[in-house]
C-alpha positions in Angstrom: 1.4 -33.3 10.8 2.3 -29.9 9.2 0.7 -28.3 6.2 3.3 -27.2 3.6 2.6 -23.7 2.1 4.5 -21.6 -0.4 3.9 -17.9 0.1 5.2 -15.1 -2.2 6.2 -11.7 -1.0 7.9 -8.5 -2.2 10.8 -7.1 -0.1 8.9 -4.4 1.7 8.4 -3.6 5.4 4.7 -4.3 5.2 5.6 -8.0 4.6 6.9 -8.0 8.2 4.1 -10.0 9.8 4.5 -12.7 7.2 8.3 -12.8 7.5 8.2 -12.8 11.3 5.4 -15.4 11.5 7.8 -17.8 9.7 11.1 -16.8 11.2 9.9 -16.7 14.8 8.0 -20.0 14.5 4.5 -18.6 14.9 3.5 -20.4 11.7 5.1 -23.7 12.8 3.3 -23.4 16.1 0.1 -23.5 14.2 1.1 -26.6 12.3 2.3 -24.8 9.1 5.5 -25.4 7.2 5.9 -22.2 5.2 8.3 -21.6 2.4 8.7 -17.9 1.7 9.4 -17.0 -1.9 10.9 -13.5 -2.6 9.6 -11.9 -5.8 10.5 -8.7 -7.5 7.2 -7.6 -9.2 3.5 -7.6 -8.2 2.5 -9.2 -11.5 4.7 -12.2 -10.6 3.1 -12.5 -7.2 -0.4 -12.2 -8.6 0.1 -14.7 -11.4 1.7 -17.3 -9.2 -1.0 -17.0 -6.7 -3.7 -17.2 -9.3 -2.4 -20.4 -10.9 -1.7 -22.1 -7.6 2.1 -21.9 -7.4 1.5 -20.0 -4.2 -1.1 -20.9 -1.6 -1.0 -17.4 -0.2 0.7 -14.1 -0.9 1.7 -10.7 0.3 -0.4 -8.7 -2.2 -1.4 -5.2 -3.0 -4.9 -4.8 -1.6 -6.3 -3.3 -4.9 -4.8 -6.3 -6.9 -6.8 -8.7 -4.7 -9.9 -6.7 -5.6 -9.1 -6.4 -9.3 -8.4 -10.1 -9.5 -11.8 -10.8 -7.9 -13.5 -8.5 -10.4 -11.4 -9.7 -13.4 -9.9 -6.3 -14.1 -6.7 -6.1 -16.0 -6.1 -9.9 -16.0 -8.0 -13.2 -15.5 -10.8 -13.3 -13.0 -9.7 -15.2 -9.9 -11.7 -14.5 -6.7 -9.4 -13.7 -3.7 -10.1 -13.5 0.0 -8.0 -11.6 2.5 -8.4 -12.8 6.2 -5.6 -10.5 7.4 -4.5 -7.0 6.5 -0.7 -6.9 6.4 -0.3 -3.1 6.6 -2.2 0.1 7.0 -0.3 3.1 5.4 3.5 2.7 4.9 3.9 4.5 1.6 5.6 7.8 0.9 6.1 10.2 -2.1 9.7 10.8 -2.8 10.9 13.4 -5.3 14.2 14.2 -7.0 16.2 17.2 -5.7 15.3 19.2 -8.8 11.6 18.6 -8.5 11.8 19.2 -4.7 13.4 22.6 -5.4 10.8 23.5 -8.0 7.9 22.6 -5.7 9.4 24.5 -2.8 10.0 27.6 -5.0 6.2 27.6 -5.9 5.0 26.6 -2.4 2.5 28.9 -0.6 2.0 27.3 2.7 3.2 24.5 4.9 5.4 21.9 3.1 3.8 19.1 5.1 0.3 20.2 3.8 -0.5 18.0 0.8 -2.9 20.6 -0.6 -0.2 23.2 -0.5 2.3 21.0 -2.3 -0.3 19.7 -4.8 -1.1 23.3 -5.8 2.6 24.0 -6.0 3.0 21.0 -8.2 0.3 22.4 -10.5 2.2 25.6 -10.9 5.4 23.7 -11.7 3.5 21.6 -14.3 2.0 24.7 -15.9 5.4 26.4 -16.0 7.0 23.4 -17.6 4.3 23.1 -20.2 4.7 26.8 -21.1 8.5 26.3 -21.5 7.9 23.3 -23.7 9.5 20.8 -21.2 8.6 17.2 -21.1 5.9 16.1 -18.6 7.1 15.1 -15.2 7.3 11.3 -14.7 6.1 9.6 -11.5 6.7 6.0 -10.7 4.2 3.8 -8.9 4.2 0.1 -8.3 1.1 -1.1 -10.2 -2.0 0.3 -12.0 -4.1 -1.4 -9.3 -2.2 -0.1 -6.2 -2.8 2.3 -3.3 0.4 4.0 -4.5 -1.3 4.9 -7.8 -4.5 6.1 -6.1 -2.6 8.1 -3.5 -0.5 9.9 -6.2 -3.6 10.6 -8.2 -5.7 11.8 -5.3 -2.9 14.2 -4.2 -2.2 15.6 -7.6 -5.9 16.0 -8.6 -6.7 17.9 -5.4 -4.2 20.6 -6.6 -5.6 20.7 -10.1 -3.2 18.3 -11.8 -4.8 15.8 -14.1 -2.7 12.6 -13.6 -3.7 11.3 -17.0 -3.2 14.5 -19.0 -0.6 16.6 -17.2 2.1 14.1 -16.1 3.2 10.6 -16.8 2.6 7.7 -14.4 4.8 4.6 -15.0 4.9 1.2 -13.3 8.1 0.1 -11.6 8.8 -2.8 -9.3 9.5 -1.5 -5.7 13.2 -2.5 -5.6 13.8 -0.6 -8.9 12.4 2.7 -7.8 15.7 4.1 -6.4 17.8 3.2 -9.4 15.1 4.7 -11.7 15.3 8.0 -9.7 19.1 8.0 -9.7 19.2 7.5 -13.4 16.7 10.2 -14.1 14.1 7.9 -15.6 11.5 9.3 -13.1 11.2 12.6 -11.3 9.4 11.1 -8.3 7.8 7.9 -7.1 5.4 6.6 -4.5 6.4 3.3 -2.9 6.4 1.5 0.4 9.2 1.3 2.9 12.1 1.0 2.9 12.8 2.4 -0.6 11.9 6.0 0.2 14.5 6.0 3.0 17.1 4.4 0.8 16.7 7.2 -1.8 17.1 9.8 0.9 20.2 8.1 2.4 21.8 8.0 -1.1 21.2 11.8 -1.4 19.1 11.4 -4.5 15.6 12.0 -3.1 13.5 14.0 -0.7 10.4 12.4 1.0 7.8 15.0 0.2 4.9 13.3 1.9 4.1 10.3 4.0 1.0 8.6 2.5 -0.7 9.1 5.9 -0.6 12.8 5.1 -2.9 12.1 2.2 -5.1 9.3 3.7 -5.1 8.9 7.4 -5.9 5.2 7.1 -5.4 3.2 3.9 -5.3 -0.6 3.5 -2.0 -1.2 1.7 -1.2 -5.0 1.6 -3.2 -8.0 2.4 -2.6 -11.7 3.0 -4.2 -12.9 -0.2 -5.6 -16.5 -0.7 -7.6 -17.9 -3.6 -11.2 -18.2 -2.5 -11.6 -21.7 -3.9 -8.5 -22.9 -1.9 -9.6 -21.0 1.2 -13.1 -22.7 1.1 -11.4 -26.1 0.9 -8.9 -25.4 3.7 -10.7 -23.3 6.3 -8.6 -24.7 9.2 -5.3 -23.9 7.4 -6.6 -20.3 6.7 -7.5 -19.9 10.4 -4.1 -21.2 11.5 -2.3 -18.9 9.0 -4.3 -15.9 10.3 -3.5 -16.7 13.9 0.2 -16.9 13.1 0.0 -13.4 11.5 -1.9 -12.0 14.5 0.8 -13.3 16.8 3.6 -12.0 14.6 2.0 -8.5 14.3 1.7 -8.3 18.1 5.4 -9.3 18.4 6.4 -6.7 15.9 4.5 -3.9 17.6 6.1 -4.6 21.0 9.0 -2.0 21.4 11.2 -4.5 23.3 11.2 -6.7 20.2 12.2 -4.0 17.7 15.9 -4.9 17.4 15.1 -8.5 16.8 12.5 -7.7 14.3 14.7 -5.4 12.3 17.5 -8.0 12.3 15.1 -10.6 10.9 13.8 -8.2 8.2 17.3 -7.1 7.2 18.4 -10.6 6.1 19.3 -10.8 2.4 16.6 -13.3 1.7 14.0 -11.0 3.3 14.3 -7.3 2.6 18.0 -6.9 2.6 18.6 -3.4 3.8 20.2 -2.2 7.0 18.3 -2.7 10.4 18.7 1.0 11.0 16.6 1.9 8.0 14.0 -0.7 9.0 14.0 0.7 12.5 13.1 4.2 11.2 10.1 2.7 9.3 8.7 0.8 12.2 9.2 3.7 14.6 7.7 6.2 12.2 10.7 8.5 12.5 12.2 9.1 9.0 14.9 11.2 7.6 13.1 13.1 4.8 16.0 15.0 3.2 19.6 14.4 2.5 20.4 17.4 4.7 19.3 15.4 7.7 15.8 16.8 8.3 13.6 14.3 10.1 9.9 13.9 10.5 7.9 11.7 12.8 4.4 10.2 12.5 2.8 7.5 14.7 0.6 6.7 11.7 3.4 6.1 9.2 2.9 2.3 9.2 0.4 0.3 11.3 1.2 -3.4 11.4 -0.9 -4.7 14.3 -2.0 -1.8 16.5 -5.3 0.0 16.1 -6.9 -3.2 14.7 -4.7 -2.8 11.6 -4.7 -6.5 11.0 -8.5 -6.9 10.8 -9.8 -6.4 7.3 -12.3 -3.6 6.9 -14.7 -3.9 3.9 -15.1 -0.1 3.9 -11.5 0.1 2.9 -12.1 -2.2 0.0 -15.0 0.0 -1.0 -12.8 3.1 -1.1 -10.2 1.3 -3.3 -13.0 0.2 -5.7 -14.2 3.8 -5.8 -10.7 4.8 -7.0 -10.9 2.2 -9.7 -14.2 3.8 -10.9 -12.9 7.4 -10.6 -9.9 6.7 -12.8 -11.6 4.7 -15.5 -10.4 1.2 -14.6 -14.0 -0.1 -14.3 -17.6 1.0 -14.2 -19.7 1.3 -11.1 -22.3 -1.3 -10.2 -23.8 -2.6 -6.9 -22.7 -6.1 -7.8 -19.1 -5.1 -8.3 -19.0 -3.1 -5.1 -20.3 -6.1 -3.2 -17.7 -8.3 -4.8 -14.9 -5.8 -3.9 -16.1 -5.6 -0.2 -16.3 -9.4 0.0 -12.5 -9.7 -0.6 -11.8 -8.2 2.8 -13.0 -10.9 5.3 -13.2 -9.7 8.9 -15.4 -12.8 9.6 -12.4 -15.1 8.8 -10.2 -13.0 11.1 -12.7 -13.0 13.9 -13.3 -16.8 13.6 -9.6 -17.5 13.6 -8.9 -15.6 16.9 -12.1 -16.8 18.5 -13.8 -13.4 18.9 -17.3 -12.4 17.9 -17.6 -10.2 14.9 -17.3 -6.5 15.6 -18.8 -5.0 12.4 -16.8 -2.6 10.3 -13.7 -1.2 11.9 -14.7 2.4 11.2 -18.2 3.7 11.8 -17.4 7.1 10.3 -15.1 8.0 7.4 -12.8 4.9 7.1 -10.1 6.7 5.1 -9.8 10.2 6.3 -8.5 11.9 3.1 -7.0 15.3 3.3 -9.4 16.7 0.6 -12.8 16.1 -0.7 -15.9 14.9 1.1 -16.0 12.2 3.8 -16.2 8.8 2.2 -19.4 6.8 2.7 -19.3 3.3 1.2 -23.0 3.4 0.7 -22.9 6.6 -1.5 -20.0 6.1 -3.9 -21.6 7.8 -6.9 -22.3 10.9 -4.9 -18.8 10.9 -3.5 -17.2 10.6 -6.9 -19.5 13.4 -8.3 -17.8 15.8 -5.8 -14.4 15.7 -7.6 -13.7 18.0 -10.5 -11.0 15.7 -11.9 -12.0 12.2 -12.7 -12.1 9.9 -15.7 -15.3 7.9 -15.3 -16.3 5.3 -17.9 -19.5 5.5 -19.8 
């Protein structure tokens, strides 16, 4: 007997473990008959998961937390037994904005503090000249992309709510929006940054791992009420993802993995572009300049699949910093409870190992180290914030 499941996803490389789990039969080996449903926007994925049209979903980690807290939409508690991706985003800017930032740069172009300060000088110059504010695209108000952009800008003195415009765009629409001049830059997951570079319309300014060394990006999201009623299915689905992630990370499988992801019904871009993402070797400029980072996207290695509640705490802290919610011990506990390492450990038959990171779980390029037990003190250290109340 197999368990039928409908699972929604967005065409991004950090859906790889889900896609490969189905395509390579890891899900079927666990007694699961999974129908993958490709969606274009995160609101579609969230809404269909919340009302039960999907049993599980590839979902922005902050959306899972916001749903559990009832922020921005109805309150539907979510659990995440598997982390689909650590890192994987990048900030891509138009040629004009890239030239402006480089002209104001004082330091290493790979240093996010140097570029953030240069951006601040660009913003000030534009304001003096009476130019419209720069517009940055991000995928959702409750997204790591949003918080990474804000963290980077604010470190250089740019207030993301006062000095620039942040707009929401579905990931597949980012490139066209940049090409049409609707945005000056965007932060999105792979492969869309590389697509913009290949088309000659964008420069990758930063890997998100320049800004945060380790950031939970997408999770396998399941409604808590459904998970509580179907623990064996949740465990089976988690094991299928663990197996798929291990398969993806094995170098000898890379050609097969990129061929699977390149299918039109999955991500639908060339295997070569997907290869760059998984290898962490990206062309960052139309002139052919390349950069490499072993931390660009973690799918299974370095315990990437095991949910870390400290990551959820950092995301909740960003919601507080930018006025999306108020701080409370109860809300923090709810946010941390979305990330379920206990379900991951039980599925693979290993004893619990505690939080993945004993020290700073995020490793941001600026500001104090993050301590989940001292969020108020952490937030008080930032000059630019928009706290409620």
